Each structure stands twice: as C-alpha cells, then as structure tokens.
SEVO-185193 format. One record per residue (C-alpha): x, y, z. Coordinates in Angstrom, 3 decimals. Example, Ala and Ser with C-alpha at 12.3 -4.5 7.8 and 13.67 -1.06 7.14 Angstrom:
<atoms>
12.300,-4.500,7.800
13.670,-1.060,7.140
</atoms>
This chain:
<atoms>
137.534,114.555,95.433
136.885,115.872,91.970
134.380,116.363,91.391
134.510,117.721,87.927
135.090,116.804,84.392
138.509,115.583,83.340
140.677,117.862,81.251
140.923,115.583,78.277
137.258,115.096,77.742
134.848,117.692,78.892
133.159,118.710,82.143
134.267,118.405,85.670
136.470,114.464,90.078
137.070,116.257,94.785
138.518,114.323,93.303
137.063,115.538,97.396
139.344,112.828,93.256
141.127,113.260,91.507
142.076,113.235,92.063
141.481,114.414,93.133
140.722,113.464,89.978
140.689,113.613,87.744
135.305,116.814,79.959
137.372,118.387,81.904
135.614,116.552,84.485
134.048,118.566,87.182
136.873,115.192,90.443
139.379,115.053,91.126
139.744,115.750,87.234
138.566,117.904,84.237
139.161,117.520,80.419
137.853,119.201,77.321
135.267,117.738,75.165
136.783,116.220,72.243
137.117,115.891,68.492
138.995,119.007,67.781
141.270,120.534,70.319
139.125,122.220,72.959
139.352,125.841,73.778
140.825,125.788,77.245
141.817,128.708,79.416
144.104,131.352,78.017
147.681,130.273,78.626
149.422,132.947,76.585
152.809,134.152,77.840
151.259,137.519,78.670
149.503,135.908,81.602
152.100,135.349,84.272
151.573,132.234,86.341
153.594,130.511,89.046
155.740,127.609,87.886
153.602,124.580,87.049
155.265,122.554,89.839
154.038,125.064,92.393
150.508,124.886,91.005
150.732,121.088,90.907
151.663,121.022,94.606
148.924,123.499,95.468
146.368,121.337,93.658
147.450,118.238,95.577
147.147,120.147,98.859
143.731,121.581,98.030
142.230,118.283,96.947
143.955,116.364,99.742
142.537,118.716,102.380
139.054,118.355,100.868
138.393,115.253,102.954
139.291,117.100,106.137
136.989,119.958,105.131
134.149,117.523,104.484
134.616,116.048,107.967
134.586,119.500,109.583
131.553,120.522,107.517
129.540,117.534,108.731
130.077,118.699,112.320
127.590,121.501,111.668
125.562,120.496,108.632
123.818,117.459,107.197
125.710,115.707,104.365
123.358,116.981,101.653
123.756,120.512,103.001
127.553,120.167,102.858
127.325,119.064,99.240
124.889,121.799,98.276
127.058,124.479,99.874
130.108,123.040,98.146
128.449,123.115,94.745
127.078,126.614,95.263
130.516,127.994,96.093
132.217,126.084,93.283
129.639,127.205,90.734
130.069,130.820,91.836
133.828,130.642,91.239
133.436,129.133,87.779
130.680,131.618,86.901
133.033,134.463,87.807
135.800,132.914,85.691
133.431,132.510,82.750
132.307,136.125,83.076
135.899,137.407,83.134
136.876,135.297,80.126
133.566,135.933,78.372
132.821,132.237,78.016
129.204,131.303,77.345
127.385,128.254,78.605
126.984,125.444,76.045
123.887,125.319,73.902
121.580,122.546,72.809
119.083,120.415,74.718
121.046,117.238,73.977
124.222,118.669,75.486
122.395,119.814,78.611
120.752,116.411,79.063
124.149,114.712,78.914
125.606,117.304,81.277
122.817,116.536,83.762
123.865,112.878,83.820
127.518,113.873,84.119
126.691,116.226,86.989
124.946,113.402,88.833
127.809,110.903,88.538
130.719,113.338,88.820
129.371,115.793,91.382
126.029,115.326,93.109
126.279,111.600,93.900
129.983,111.172,94.828
130.140,114.420,96.806
127.082,113.369,98.801
128.371,109.840,99.341
131.691,111.093,100.680
129.873,113.462,103.034
127.663,110.658,104.347
130.639,108.289,104.585
132.584,110.699,106.774
129.837,110.664,109.366
131.158,107.250,110.388
134.667,106.806,108.950
137.847,108.906,109.343
138.758,111.408,106.654
142.006,109.469,106.157
140.091,106.350,105.124
137.852,108.388,102.815
140.938,109.825,101.104
142.420,106.380,100.617
139.147,105.052,99.220
139.223,107.930,96.741
142.560,106.601,95.464
140.785,103.480,94.170
139.132,105.517,91.427
141.808,104.677,88.803
141.380,100.989,89.661
137.621,101.128,89.121
138.256,103.064,85.933
140.637,100.433,84.634
138.160,97.641,85.368
135.268,99.508,83.728
137.265,100.557,80.678
137.987,96.915,79.845
134.241,96.407,79.532
132.973,99.748,78.242
135.817,100.997,76.038
136.767,98.521,73.344
139.877,100.518,72.362
141.407,100.091,75.823
143.187,96.774,75.506
144.439,95.169,78.708
148.157,94.594,79.163
149.847,92.333,81.670
151.167,95.330,83.565
147.778,97.004,83.836
145.993,93.812,84.856
148.695,93.236,87.465
148.162,96.786,88.695
144.431,96.153,88.977
144.980,93.035,91.067
147.619,94.734,93.209
145.383,97.721,93.817
142.458,95.693,95.054
144.821,93.658,97.228
145.766,96.995,98.769
142.089,97.762,99.369
141.696,94.484,101.263
144.778,95.383,103.307
143.365,98.796,104.185
140.079,97.220,105.225
141.738,94.457,107.262
140.264,91.638,105.217
142.403,88.954,106.896
140.717,89.674,110.232
137.182,89.655,108.890
136.951,93.461,108.583
136.504,93.711,112.355
136.206,97.248,113.676
135.354,98.548,110.216
132.271,100.628,109.566
131.032,98.730,106.539
128.363,101.226,105.546
130.625,104.281,105.575
133.455,102.494,103.789
131.096,101.122,101.146
129.762,104.627,100.468
133.301,106.003,100.071
134.227,103.216,97.649
130.982,103.727,95.726
131.762,107.445,95.487
135.134,106.575,93.953
133.411,104.280,91.466
131.117,107.110,90.372
133.994,109.104,88.860
135.075,106.623,86.157
131.412,105.888,85.386
130.915,109.598,84.791
134.113,109.973,82.775
133.226,107.089,80.480
129.744,108.541,79.971
131.194,111.950,79.149
133.658,110.438,76.724
130.896,108.623,74.901
128.372,111.464,74.783
130.072,114.862,74.947
133.026,114.369,72.637
133.021,116.778,69.729
130.504,119.269,71.086
132.832,122.160,70.265
132.237,123.798,73.648
135.200,124.692,75.852
136.083,122.685,78.941
135.274,125.693,81.108
131.822,126.083,79.575
131.002,122.391,79.960
132.278,122.289,83.517
130.376,125.442,84.445
127.174,123.983,83.033
127.795,120.696,84.794
128.282,122.317,88.195
125.214,124.467,87.626
123.127,121.364,87.004
124.678,119.564,89.988
123.705,122.517,92.179
120.150,122.392,90.823
119.927,118.656,91.565
121.047,119.130,95.170
118.731,122.120,95.580
115.790,119.831,94.837
116.951,116.930,97.003
118.313,118.685,100.089
115.008,120.154,101.425
113.405,116.713,101.185
115.962,114.972,103.408
117.170,117.684,105.773
115.565,120.035,108.240
115.734,123.804,107.978
118.934,125.419,109.183
118.802,127.026,112.603
122.101,128.824,112.232
125.459,128.935,110.518
128.195,127.601,112.812
131.417,129.415,112.007
133.962,126.633,111.513
131.746,124.229,109.516
130.541,127.149,107.380
134.105,128.212,106.592
134.997,124.589,105.823
132.126,124.181,103.350
132.887,127.533,101.712
136.559,126.605,101.305
135.627,123.141,100.064
133.510,124.639,97.290
135.440,127.782,96.378
138.903,126.175,96.531
138.378,122.436,96.137
135.617,122.538,93.526
135.996,125.890,91.789
139.522,127.263,91.969
141.165,123.822,91.839
139.454,123.064,88.545
140.741,126.272,87.025
144.245,125.361,88.183
143.939,121.916,86.667
142.749,123.334,83.348
145.918,125.401,83.218
148.127,122.444,84.147
146.657,120.226,81.455
147.112,122.977,78.885
150.734,123.522,79.931
152.151,120.082,80.758
149.546,117.736,79.282
146.987,115.391,80.843
149.430,112.589,81.633
151.543,114.740,83.948
148.575,116.681,85.326
146.704,113.533,86.342
149.637,112.433,88.505
148.206,114.731,91.179
145.750,111.909,91.878
148.480,109.894,93.573
149.355,112.673,96.028
145.783,113.286,97.198
145.570,110.322,99.632
149.004,111.206,101.023
147.862,114.743,101.835
144.464,113.540,103.082
146.096,111.054,105.433
148.590,113.582,106.784
145.858,116.180,107.291
143.569,113.760,109.102
146.319,112.560,111.441
147.945,115.923,112.177
144.929,118.257,112.213
142.087,116.012,113.322
144.115,113.599,115.427
142.819,110.539,113.571
144.599,107.252,114.249
146.512,105.541,111.479
146.969,101.783,111.764
149.819,99.964,110.037
147.517,98.135,107.636
145.933,101.429,106.534
149.332,102.887,105.704
150.672,99.770,103.979
147.430,99.188,102.116
147.343,102.784,100.901
150.848,102.419,99.439
149.818,99.197,97.693
146.689,100.867,96.306
148.770,103.730,94.909
151.276,101.311,93.371
148.454,99.431,91.675
146.880,102.664,90.437
150.190,103.761,88.918
150.537,100.433,87.095
147.008,100.613,85.687
147.822,104.024,84.212
151.192,102.988,82.769
151.966,102.062,79.196
151.233,103.762,75.861
147.470,103.352,76.180
147.235,104.171,79.851
145.006,107.194,79.788
142.253,107.977,82.271
139.123,106.071,81.323
137.187,109.263,80.940
139.809,110.965,78.860
139.230,111.887,75.286
141.904,112.481,72.694
145.272,113.813,73.803
144.271,117.441,73.677
144.623,120.157,76.199
141.904,120.645,78.452
139.004,117.765,85.196
138.249,115.074,89.356
137.301,116.249,92.455
137.383,114.243,95.517
</atoms>
C-alpha cells in the first residue's frame, strides 16, 4: 500500500501497494524519473547492507502489515487523520534521509505541479480510500484488493501507453485476474454478505496507483532530479493536501490513544518512509523487475496478519480468489515488455499500499 513513486520512473504505491507497489513512486512502488539514469541512493560497496533477499522479505512484511496497521489506526482516529499521520511520519523519514545524503528538493514550478497530481493519485487519495474502506471490510480483503493494482495497470496501459502492446499471455492474465476478483467477492452468489461500499473504495484505491504511475511516466520523465528528491517532494505535497482536507471533515482530537497512535506512526515511518528507502536500494541492486515481485507477497502477508493477529475470518472463496488474482497479475507482468505501467526506462531507481 505504496504509496509512493515507482523506482523506474520517479516519485513514490502502501502499496498500504505495491506493492506494495510499486518515479520511484511514493505504493507499493518507487522509480526514478527518467531519460538518463537517475541518481538513486548510494549503493557503493563501502555501505554495508543486509543481503538483498533479507531486505526483500522485510519489505514484503512491512507493506503486508500496513493493512493491519490501517485497521488498528481507524480504531482511534478518523480515516483522514490516519492518512495525515501516515504522511507526516513518512515525510519526516524521507526528509531525514535527504538531509543525511544532502539531497535537495526538485526545482521548477512545472515539476512541482506534476508532483502535486502524483501525490494526489499515489498517496493522498489511495491512502484515504483504504482507510475508509477498512472501516467496513477486513484488512485481509483490503490487502487482496490491493493486489489488483497490476491488473488495472495492464488494462490502462493498453489505452494510455501506445508502446505497451498486448500479448495473448498478458490478456489472458488480465481476464484471469478479474475472474479471481469475482471469486473473492462471491459473484456467483450475488455478492451477498459483501460490503459493497468498502470493497469498491479498496478497489478504487488500487486503481489510483497505475493512474498515478502512468501520469508520472508521461510528465516527470527526464527531469534530472533523483528518485529520492522527487519522492520527498511528492510526500511533502501529499501531506499538505491532507492538512487542508482533514480539518474540514474531522473533529478536533480529544486525545491520542496509545495503540492506534503507535499503529499510525509505524504505518508512516516504516510503511511509507523506510520501506521506500529499502525499495530504492533493491531496485538499484537487483533491478526493477525483481524488486517489483514484492507486490505478489503483500496480499499473502496481509491475509496472514489479519487472520492471526486480528482474528479475521477467511472464507474459501477469498483464499482461492486471491491465488487466482495473483496468478493473473503475474501473467500480466510476464514477457519482454511486461514492465509496470508507471515504469520508465530500465534504469535504477517506488508503491505503497
């Protein structure tokens, strides 16, 4: 559920995603802005890091648990307040990273205008929709809905990106994925027992990520700014957007309940800030194709966390449908041209759920 720009393009999608996601997009999935190879984080041998497989697993866990953290956060705060707190904490982490690495924010009014649009579609809107959705649906279902992001991206890229030619395998994956969605939702029984509003918001949140990635790819390629700078600016603008909206739709806080506050802080600092830095490093080291595979582990972790920690029930059709959705998503990303819709050239440079 990132939130974020994808590593191959520019700014930061939770995924809570990604992946969660997924400009290094500020969801589930960040990438650097394009043209020439972006200046990503320093990956010189002098900087010792854990093996990339360990960081890959940690990223899947962080983004997978994001949906649980959203659910816990809504037990004490309104959805907009959860999103604002998340963005504040995530922005603080990236600001600290930029200060340490002496990275400056991007310049130019045009760049900032495009970043504002990216922040809306990759952060402010999907993060808020997931928070509202989890008022009425389980975190497990929200995590599975997040896994449809590659399917939406595939469908949109056929319309918006003329260079993405459909193949039989990818079209089959698209059809299979949406068949999985119908299975998850229990379409054969008329969607009985399903909270339509909450599910629709979760699916709409997942649709926001590829919309944002495609926009970033079309507008922020070749800016020359680093992925970290673009993502930092994007999160800053997303925080500003929520700061304006939240007071209009929520009442003043009467206190800071401990568990929800810790959940929101962890959601922002780990799931929106730290996770993006980890993904930047993964894309630099193993490339975007391998790094984006974390997207397929996010719903697995989200489902396990919801069932084990929150005691949410898991029906057979939810489990089977989730597996079908993941199989379809893998097919849509397969083949020589199967890159994330928001990805720019094959350079090194995220999605938050």
